[in-house]
PyMOL commands that place a pseudoatom at each C-alpha (Angstrom):
pseudoatom trace, name=CA, resn=MET, resi=1, chain=A, elem=C, hetatm=0, pos=[40.850, 191.756, 108.681]
pseudoatom trace, name=CA, resn=SER, resi=2, chain=A, elem=C, hetatm=0, pos=[41.856, 188.449, 107.147]
pseudoatom trace, name=CA, resn=SER, resi=3, chain=A, elem=C, hetatm=0, pos=[43.765, 185.672, 108.857]
pseudoatom trace, name=CA, resn=ILE, resi=4, chain=A, elem=C, hetatm=0, pos=[46.830, 183.800, 107.695]
pseudoatom trace, name=CA, resn=VAL, resi=5, chain=A, elem=C, hetatm=0, pos=[46.461, 180.039, 107.920]
pseudoatom trace, name=CA, resn=LYS, resi=6, chain=A, elem=C, hetatm=0, pos=[49.442, 177.698, 107.911]
pseudoatom trace, name=CA, resn=VAL, resi=7, chain=A, elem=C, hetatm=0, pos=[49.299, 173.974, 107.165]
pseudoatom trace, name=CA, resn=ILE, resi=8, chain=A, elem=C, hetatm=0, pos=[51.681, 171.336, 108.502]
pseudoatom trace, name=CA, resn=GLU, resi=9, chain=A, elem=C, hetatm=0, pos=[51.790, 167.682, 107.562]
pseudoatom trace, name=CA, resn=VAL, resi=10, chain=A, elem=C, hetatm=0, pos=[52.037, 165.116, 110.349]
pseudoatom trace, name=CA, resn=ILE, resi=11, chain=A, elem=C, hetatm=0, pos=[52.095, 161.357, 110.756]
pseudoatom trace, name=CA, resn=ALA, resi=12, chain=A, elem=C, hetatm=0, pos=[50.483, 159.776, 113.817]
pseudoatom trace, name=CA, resn=GLN, resi=13, chain=A, elem=C, hetatm=0, pos=[49.537, 156.331, 115.047]
pseudoatom trace, name=CA, resn=SER, resi=14, chain=A, elem=C, hetatm=0, pos=[47.432, 154.495, 117.595]
pseudoatom trace, name=CA, resn=LYS, resi=15, chain=A, elem=C, hetatm=0, pos=[46.851, 150.957, 118.782]
pseudoatom trace, name=CA, resn=LYS, resi=16, chain=A, elem=C, hetatm=0, pos=[43.088, 151.706, 119.090]
pseudoatom trace, name=CA, resn=SER, resi=17, chain=A, elem=C, hetatm=0, pos=[41.759, 153.314, 115.886]
pseudoatom trace, name=CA, resn=TRP, resi=18, chain=A, elem=C, hetatm=0, pos=[42.305, 155.839, 113.106]
pseudoatom trace, name=CA, resn=GLU, resi=19, chain=A, elem=C, hetatm=0, pos=[40.156, 158.287, 115.078]
pseudoatom trace, name=CA, resn=ASP, resi=20, chain=A, elem=C, hetatm=0, pos=[42.477, 157.898, 118.061]
pseudoatom trace, name=CA, resn=ALA, resi=21, chain=A, elem=C, hetatm=0, pos=[45.487, 158.391, 115.765]
pseudoatom trace, name=CA, resn=ALA, resi=22, chain=A, elem=C, hetatm=0, pos=[43.942, 161.702, 114.599]
pseudoatom trace, name=CA, resn=ALA, resi=23, chain=A, elem=C, hetatm=0, pos=[43.359, 162.736, 118.225]
pseudoatom trace, name=CA, resn=ASN, resi=24, chain=A, elem=C, hetatm=0, pos=[46.998, 161.876, 118.978]
pseudoatom trace, name=CA, resn=ALA, resi=25, chain=A, elem=C, hetatm=0, pos=[48.130, 164.068, 116.063]
pseudoatom trace, name=CA, resn=ILE, resi=26, chain=A, elem=C, hetatm=0, pos=[46.160, 167.050, 117.404]
pseudoatom trace, name=CA, resn=LYS, resi=27, chain=A, elem=C, hetatm=0, pos=[47.325, 166.445, 120.975]
pseudoatom trace, name=CA, resn=LYS, resi=28, chain=A, elem=C, hetatm=0, pos=[50.986, 166.297, 119.946]
pseudoatom trace, name=CA, resn=ALA, resi=29, chain=A, elem=C, hetatm=0, pos=[50.786, 169.281, 117.562]
pseudoatom trace, name=CA, resn=SER, resi=30, chain=A, elem=C, hetatm=0, pos=[48.996, 171.355, 120.237]
pseudoatom trace, name=CA, resn=LYS, resi=31, chain=A, elem=C, hetatm=0, pos=[52.133, 171.200, 122.381]
pseudoatom trace, name=CA, resn=SER, resi=32, chain=A, elem=C, hetatm=0, pos=[53.968, 173.487, 119.944]
pseudoatom trace, name=CA, resn=VAL, resi=33, chain=A, elem=C, hetatm=0, pos=[51.216, 175.032, 117.764]
pseudoatom trace, name=CA, resn=ASP, resi=34, chain=A, elem=C, hetatm=0, pos=[48.397, 177.347, 118.883]
pseudoatom trace, name=CA, resn=ASN, resi=35, chain=A, elem=C, hetatm=0, pos=[45.071, 178.093, 117.182]
pseudoatom trace, name=CA, resn=ILE, resi=36, chain=A, elem=C, hetatm=0, pos=[44.579, 174.724, 115.454]
pseudoatom trace, name=CA, resn=LYS, resi=37, chain=A, elem=C, hetatm=0, pos=[41.417, 174.943, 113.356]
pseudoatom trace, name=CA, resn=SER, resi=38, chain=A, elem=C, hetatm=0, pos=[41.202, 171.684, 111.389]
pseudoatom trace, name=CA, resn=ILE, resi=39, chain=A, elem=C, hetatm=0, pos=[42.706, 168.341, 110.510]
pseudoatom trace, name=CA, resn=TYR, resi=40, chain=A, elem=C, hetatm=0, pos=[42.487, 166.733, 107.069]
pseudoatom trace, name=CA, resn=ILE, resi=41, chain=A, elem=C, hetatm=0, pos=[43.265, 163.021, 106.900]
pseudoatom trace, name=CA, resn=LYS, resi=42, chain=A, elem=C, hetatm=0, pos=[45.233, 162.503, 103.685]
pseudoatom trace, name=CA, resn=ASP, resi=43, chain=A, elem=C, hetatm=0, pos=[45.893, 158.802, 104.039]
pseudoatom trace, name=CA, resn=MET, resi=44, chain=A, elem=C, hetatm=0, pos=[45.212, 155.919, 106.398]
pseudoatom trace, name=CA, resn=SER, resi=45, chain=A, elem=C, hetatm=0, pos=[47.114, 152.663, 106.737]
pseudoatom trace, name=CA, resn=ALA, resi=46, chain=A, elem=C, hetatm=0, pos=[47.493, 149.890, 109.264]
pseudoatom trace, name=CA, resn=LYS, resi=47, chain=A, elem=C, hetatm=0, pos=[50.077, 147.378, 110.388]
pseudoatom trace, name=CA, resn=VAL, resi=48, chain=A, elem=C, hetatm=0, pos=[48.750, 143.834, 110.467]
pseudoatom trace, name=CA, resn=ASP, resi=49, chain=A, elem=C, hetatm=0, pos=[50.118, 140.959, 112.541]
pseudoatom trace, name=CA, resn=ASN, resi=50, chain=A, elem=C, hetatm=0, pos=[48.617, 137.439, 112.539]
pseudoatom trace, name=CA, resn=GLY, resi=51, chain=A, elem=C, hetatm=0, pos=[45.535, 138.640, 110.646]
pseudoatom trace, name=CA, resn=LYS, resi=52, chain=A, elem=C, hetatm=0, pos=[44.765, 141.462, 113.098]
pseudoatom trace, name=CA, resn=ILE, resi=53, chain=A, elem=C, hetatm=0, pos=[45.332, 145.191, 112.913]
pseudoatom trace, name=CA, resn=VAL, resi=54, chain=A, elem=C, hetatm=0, pos=[47.900, 146.067, 115.548]
pseudoatom trace, name=CA, resn=LEU, resi=55, chain=A, elem=C, hetatm=0, pos=[48.654, 149.697, 114.610]
pseudoatom trace, name=CA, resn=TYR, resi=56, chain=A, elem=C, hetatm=0, pos=[46.507, 152.358, 112.918]
pseudoatom trace, name=CA, resn=ARG, resi=57, chain=A, elem=C, hetatm=0, pos=[48.425, 155.091, 111.081]
pseudoatom trace, name=CA, resn=ILE, resi=58, chain=A, elem=C, hetatm=0, pos=[47.389, 158.387, 109.512]
pseudoatom trace, name=CA, resn=ASP, resi=59, chain=A, elem=C, hetatm=0, pos=[49.060, 161.003, 107.341]
pseudoatom trace, name=CA, resn=ALA, resi=60, chain=A, elem=C, hetatm=0, pos=[47.288, 164.282, 108.021]
pseudoatom trace, name=CA, resn=LYS, resi=61, chain=A, elem=C, hetatm=0, pos=[47.385, 168.013, 107.386]
pseudoatom trace, name=CA, resn=ILE, resi=62, chain=A, elem=C, hetatm=0, pos=[46.742, 170.286, 110.363]
pseudoatom trace, name=CA, resn=SER, resi=63, chain=A, elem=C, hetatm=0, pos=[45.653, 173.893, 109.730]
pseudoatom trace, name=CA, resn=PHE, resi=64, chain=A, elem=C, hetatm=0, pos=[46.170, 176.718, 112.209]
pseudoatom trace, name=CA, resn=VAL, resi=65, chain=A, elem=C, hetatm=0, pos=[45.876, 180.499, 112.312]
pseudoatom trace, name=CA, resn=VAL, resi=66, chain=A, elem=C, hetatm=0, pos=[49.199, 182.323, 112.478]
pseudoatom trace, name=CA, resn=GLY, resi=67, chain=A, elem=C, hetatm=0, pos=[49.724, 185.377, 114.659]
pseudoatom trace, name=CA, resn=LYS, resi=68, chain=A, elem=C, hetatm=0, pos=[46.519, 185.161, 116.697]
pseudoatom trace, name=CA, resn=LYS, resi=69, chain=A, elem=C, hetatm=0, pos=[46.764, 184.881, 120.484]
pseudoatom trace, name=CA, resn=LYS, resi=70, chain=A, elem=C, hetatm=0, pos=[45.234, 181.796, 122.075]
pseudoatom trace, name=CA, resn=LYS, resi=71, chain=A, elem=C, hetatm=0, pos=[42.215, 182.619, 124.245]
for i in range(1, 71): cmd.bond("trace and resi %d" % i, "trace and resi %d" % (i + 1))
show_as sticks, trace
zoom trace
């Protein structure tokens, strides 16, 4: 039996790092989406203030299996 996988695109940010921004994306998406299987980081950017990065941003695609109960 094959699975159906759906992909959503999300934007997330963090004051710490791009890795933390990705974790924030998964954490937020997990509140309304079950069975998340992967995250693909499409793009990364940062806001700079006075020569320092103050905000890390990502544009990501999150993949999840549709119709499968969470264990």
